[in-house]
C-alpha positions in Angstrom: -59.9 -24.3 1.8 -62.1 -24.7 -1.3 -65.4 -26.5 -0.6 -68.0 -27.8 -3.0 -71.4 -28.6 -1.3 -73.8 -30.7 -3.4 -77.0 -29.2 -2.2 -76.1 -26.5 0.4 -79.5 -24.7 0.5 -81.3 -26.8 3.1 -80.8 -28.0 6.7 -77.5 -30.0 6.9 -76.1 -28.7 3.6 -76.9 -25.1 4.6 -75.3 -25.6 8.0 -72.1 -26.9 6.3 -72.1 -23.8 4.0 -72.6 -21.3 6.8 -69.9 -23.0 9.0 -67.4 -22.9 6.1 -68.1 -19.3 5.3 -67.5 -18.6 9.0 -64.1 -20.1 8.6 -63.3 -18.0 5.6 -63.5 -20.9 3.1 -64.2 -20.4 -0.5 -67.6 -22.1 -1.1 -69.4 -23.4 -4.2 -72.8 -24.9 -4.0 -74.3 -27.1 -6.7 -78.1 -27.2 -6.4 -81.4 -27.3 -8.4 -82.3 -23.7 -7.7 -85.5 -24.6 -5.7 -84.2 -22.7 -2.7 -82.0 -19.6 -2.6 -78.4 -20.2 -1.9 -76.8 -18.5 1.1 -75.0 -15.2 0.5 -71.3 -15.3 -0.1 -71.2 -18.6 -2.2 -70.7 -19.3 -5.8 -73.8 -21.0 -7.1 -73.9 -23.7 -9.9 -77.3 -25.0 -11.0 -78.0 -28.6 -12.1 -80.2 -31.6 -11.4 -78.4 -34.8 -10.7 -81.3 -36.9 -11.8 -81.6 -35.3 -15.2 -79.8 -36.1 -18.5 -76.7 -33.9 -18.6 -77.7 -32.6 -15.1 -74.1 -32.4 -14.0 -73.0 -30.2 -16.9 -72.3 -27.2 -14.5 -69.6 -29.3 -12.8 -67.6 -29.8 -15.9 -63.8 -29.3 -15.9 -64.1 -25.6 -16.3 -66.0 -25.3 -13.1 -62.9 -25.7 -10.9 -61.1 -27.8 -8.4 -61.9 -28.3 -4.7 -60.1 -29.5 -1.6 -63.3 -31.2 -0.3 -66.8 -32.2 -1.5 -69.7 -32.6 0.9 -72.6 -34.6 -0.4 -75.9 -35.1 1.5 -77.8 -37.1 -1.2 -80.5 -39.5 0.1 -82.0 -41.0 -3.0 -80.7 -43.2 -5.9 -77.1 -44.1 -5.2 -76.2 -43.8 -8.9 -76.4 -40.0 -8.5 -73.6 -40.2 -5.9 -71.7 -42.6 -8.2 -71.9 -40.3 -11.2 -71.0 -37.1 -9.3 -68.1 -38.7 -7.4 -66.7 -40.2 -10.6 -66.9 -36.9 -12.3 -65.1 -35.1 -9.4 -62.5 -37.7 -8.3 -59.7 -36.1 -10.3 -60.6 -32.5 -9.2 -61.3 -32.9 -5.5 -59.1 -34.0 -2.6 -61.7 -35.6 -0.4 -65.3 -36.7 -0.6 -67.5 -36.4 2.5 -70.7 -38.3 2.2 -73.4 -37.6 4.8 -74.8 -41.0 5.4 -76.9 -42.4 8.2 -76.8 -45.0 11.0 -79.6 -46.6 9.1 -77.0 -48.4 7.0 -76.5 -50.8 9.9 -78.4 -54.1 9.8 -81.4 -54.4 12.0 -81.6 -55.0 14.9 -78.7 -52.8 16.0 -77.4 -53.8 19.4 -77.0 -51.1 22.1 -73.5 -49.7 21.9 -73.0 -50.6 18.2 -69.8 -49.2 16.6 -68.8 -48.5 13.0 -67.9 -52.2 12.7 -71.5 -53.4 13.2 -73.0 -55.4 10.3 -74.4 -53.4 7.4 -77.6 -53.8 5.4 -77.5 -56.3 2.5 -78.4 -55.6 -1.1 -77.0 -52.1 -1.5 -75.3 -51.1 -4.8 -73.7 -47.9 -6.0 -75.4 -48.4 -9.3 -78.9 -48.7 -8.0 -82.0 -46.6 -8.6 -83.9 -45.5 -5.5 -85.0 -48.3 -3.3 -85.3 -47.7 0.5 -83.5 -45.2 2.7 -81.1 -47.6 4.3 -79.9 -49.2 1.1 -79.8 -45.9 -0.7 -77.5 -44.5 1.9 -75.3 -47.5 1.9 -75.2 -47.5 -1.9 -74.1 -43.8 -1.7 -71.3 -44.8 0.7 -70.1 -47.5 -1.7 -70.2 -45.0 -4.6 -68.1 -42.5 -2.7 -65.5 -45.1 -1.7 -65.4 -46.6 -5.1 -64.6 -43.2 -6.7 -62.3 -41.7 -4.1 -60.9 -44.7 -2.3 -61.1 -45.5 1.4 -58.2 -43.0 2.1 -60.0 -40.0 0.5 -63.6 -40.6 1.6 -65.4 -39.9 4.8 -68.7 -41.6 5.6 -70.6 -39.5 8.1 -73.2 -41.9 9.7 -75.5 -39.4 11.3 -78.4 -40.2 13.6 -81.1 -37.8 14.7 -80.3 -34.3 13.5 -81.9 -31.2 15.0 -81.4 -27.5 14.9 -82.2 -24.4 12.7 -83.4 -25.1 9.2 -84.8 -28.5 10.1 -87.0 -29.7 7.3 -88.2 -33.0 8.9 -90.4 -31.4 11.5 -89.4 -33.1 14.7 -88.1 -30.3 17.0 -90.4 -27.7 15.2 -93.4 -29.8 16.1 -92.5 -29.9 19.8 -91.8 -26.2 19.8 -95.1 -25.4 18.2 -96.9 -27.8 20.6 -95.4 -26.3 23.7 -96.0 -22.8 22.4 -99.7 -23.6 22.1 -99.7 -24.3 25.8 -102.0 -26.4 28.0 -101.4 -30.0 29.1 -98.8 -31.7 26.9 -98.5 -35.4 26.6 -94.8 -35.8 27.5 -93.5 -39.4 26.8 -91.6 -40.8 29.7 -89.4 -41.5 31.5 -88.3 -37.9 31.7 -84.7 -39.0 32.4 -84.6 -41.1 29.2 -81.1 -40.5 27.6 -81.2 -39.2 24.0 -78.8 -39.1 21.2 -79.0 -36.4 18.5 -76.7 -33.9 16.9 -77.2 -30.2 16.2 -76.7 -29.7 12.4 -74.2 -27.0 13.2 -72.1 -29.3 15.3 -72.3 -31.9 12.6 -71.1 -29.3 10.1 -68.2 -28.2 12.3 -67.1 -31.8 12.7 -67.2 -32.3 8.9 -65.1 -29.3 8.2 -62.6 -30.3 10.9 -62.4 -33.8 9.4 -61.6 -32.3 6.0 -58.9 -30.1 7.5 -57.4 -33.1 9.4 -57.7 -35.3 6.3 -59.7 -38.0 8.1 -61.2 -41.0 6.3 -63.5 -43.9 6.9 -66.9 -44.2 8.7 -67.9 -42.3 11.8 -71.1 -42.5 13.9 -72.0 -38.8 14.2 -74.4 -38.2 17.1 -74.0 -36.8 20.6 -72.8 -39.2 23.3 -75.8 -40.9 24.9 -77.2 -38.8 27.7 -75.9 -35.5 26.3 -79.6 -34.6 26.9 -82.6 -36.4 28.3 -86.2 -36.3 27.1 -87.0 -34.2 30.1 -84.3 -31.6 29.4 -85.4 -31.4 25.7 -89.1 -30.8 26.5 -88.4 -28.5 29.4 -86.2 -26.4 27.1 -89.0 -26.3 24.6 -91.4 -25.1 27.3 -89.1 -22.5 28.6 -88.1 -20.9 25.2 -91.7 -20.8 24.0 -93.0 -18.9 27.0 -93.8 -21.4 29.7 -97.5 -21.8 28.9 -97.3 -25.6 28.5 -97.8 -28.1 31.3 -95.8 -31.2 30.7 -97.8 -34.3 31.7 -95.2 -37.1 32.0 -96.8 -40.4 30.8 -95.5 -43.9 31.1 -94.4 -45.7 27.8 -97.0 -48.5 28.4 -99.8 -46.0 28.4 -98.6 -44.3 25.2 -98.1 -47.6 23.4 -101.3 -49.0 24.7 -103.1 -46.1 23.0 -101.6 -47.1 19.7 -99.4 -44.0 19.4 -96.4 -44.5 17.1 -93.0 -43.6 18.7 -90.7 -41.4 16.7 -93.4 -40.3 14.2 -96.4 -39.2 16.3 -94.2 -38.3 19.2 -91.0 -37.1 17.5 -87.6 -38.0 19.0 -89.1 -40.3 21.6 -88.6 -44.1 21.4 -89.5 -46.3 24.4 -86.6 -47.6 26.4 -85.8 -51.3 26.1 -87.0 -51.5 22.5 -85.0 -52.3 19.4 -85.8 -48.9 18.2 -84.3 -47.2 21.2 -81.1 -49.3 20.9 -80.9 -48.3 17.2 -81.7 -44.6 17.5 -80.3 -43.6 20.9 -77.6 -46.1 21.8 -74.7 -45.8 19.3 -71.1 -45.8 20.3 -69.7 -42.4 19.2 -66.3 -42.5 20.8 -64.6 -42.4 17.4 -66.3 -39.1 16.5 -65.6 -37.6 19.9 -62.0 -38.6 19.7 -61.7 -36.7 16.4 -63.3 -33.5 17.5 -67.1 -33.8 17.8 -68.3 -31.2 20.3 -72.0 -30.8 21.0 -73.6 -27.6 22.3 -76.1 -27.6 25.1 -79.6 -28.8 24.3 -81.1 -25.4 25.5 -79.0 -23.6 22.8 -80.2 -25.9 20.0 -83.8 -25.5 21.2 -83.6 -21.7 21.6 -81.9 -21.2 18.2 -84.4 -23.4 16.5 -87.3 -21.5 18.0 -85.8 -18.2 17.0 -85.4 -19.4 13.4 -88.9 -20.9 13.4 -90.4 -17.6 14.5 -88.4 -15.7 11.9 -90.1 -17.7 9.1 -93.6 -17.4 10.5 -93.7 -20.6 12.7 -94.2 -23.1 9.9 -91.1 -25.2 9.2 -90.3 -26.4 5.6 -91.1 -30.0 5.0 -89.2 -32.4 2.8 -91.6 -33.9 0.3 -90.0 -37.3 0.6 -90.5 -37.5 4.4 -93.9 -38.0 6.2 -95.3 -35.4 8.4 -94.7 -36.0 12.1 -96.7 -35.1 15.2 -99.7 -36.2 17.3 -103.3 -35.0 16.5 -104.7 -32.8 19.3 -107.8 -34.9 19.8 -105.6 -38.1 20.2 -103.4 -36.3 22.8 -106.5 -35.0 24.7 -108.0 -38.5 24.9 -104.9 -40.1 26.2 -104.4 -37.3 28.8 -108.0 -37.8 29.9 -107.5 -41.5 30.2 -110.0 -42.4 27.5 -109.9 -44.8 24.6 -108.3 -43.6 21.4 
């Protein structure tokens, strides 16, 4: 199989590239040159936001069986690229997001749930949800519903993470001492390891799938307790998890998801949206999720290999809880 990855040097794109190389695929990556491309690929340089930025993808650059696109900004960049490639690629896989569903998202929402309004494939950058939905529309417009795959990912973890969620927990538990662990410990989570996401994408291309898919683990594949216990174990066991009721955390003014990454209190609209999707369609078409301990251990090994500081996407805010805030909550004081 001949694969073109638009990006391919960071997190999800890199996971797709490495998985494809592992299958013996012929891989081309189109990127801006800000990060080194993985070994074994053909590298084309260009900036999709610049005038003539797609020049490296002209007709002489080749044909592909499948294109994978992880773009998260102005939908018109997806539009222009997909239109350029529609006669030279068999299938277009757009890595979208469950954020494209209208808020609030009910627990158990499927791919048929209502979508956000106001998205356009011709738009400049607006907000994340509409940008991703606009990218979906652009992909389908260029390749048709039968040759496009819309991968609506949720929380993504694993090696190369450039958002900071799992790296923050790993560094926090590595520091040791009492750790504010948001309860309940048996809270079911939904996430997907970037490598499992990549394997599903390549399988979807091989099977010539099309349409939208919620791409996260089944709910309860792991719990908050299992995730944090794995973090404690792989980082040496110096941390003492202090399980704390959601009411205490919220009463202290701590922001779920951002200050305490991954965690959202049960019973909230945020929990239904982020950890309660119906993923039966993805599971039926080959999604397999590795154990949480493997994701955590491999992410820790990667994090240590780069000095302990994870890369940070400039368009995403930093995550994590300040040590002094954590200490005050654990001591039962006012924040």
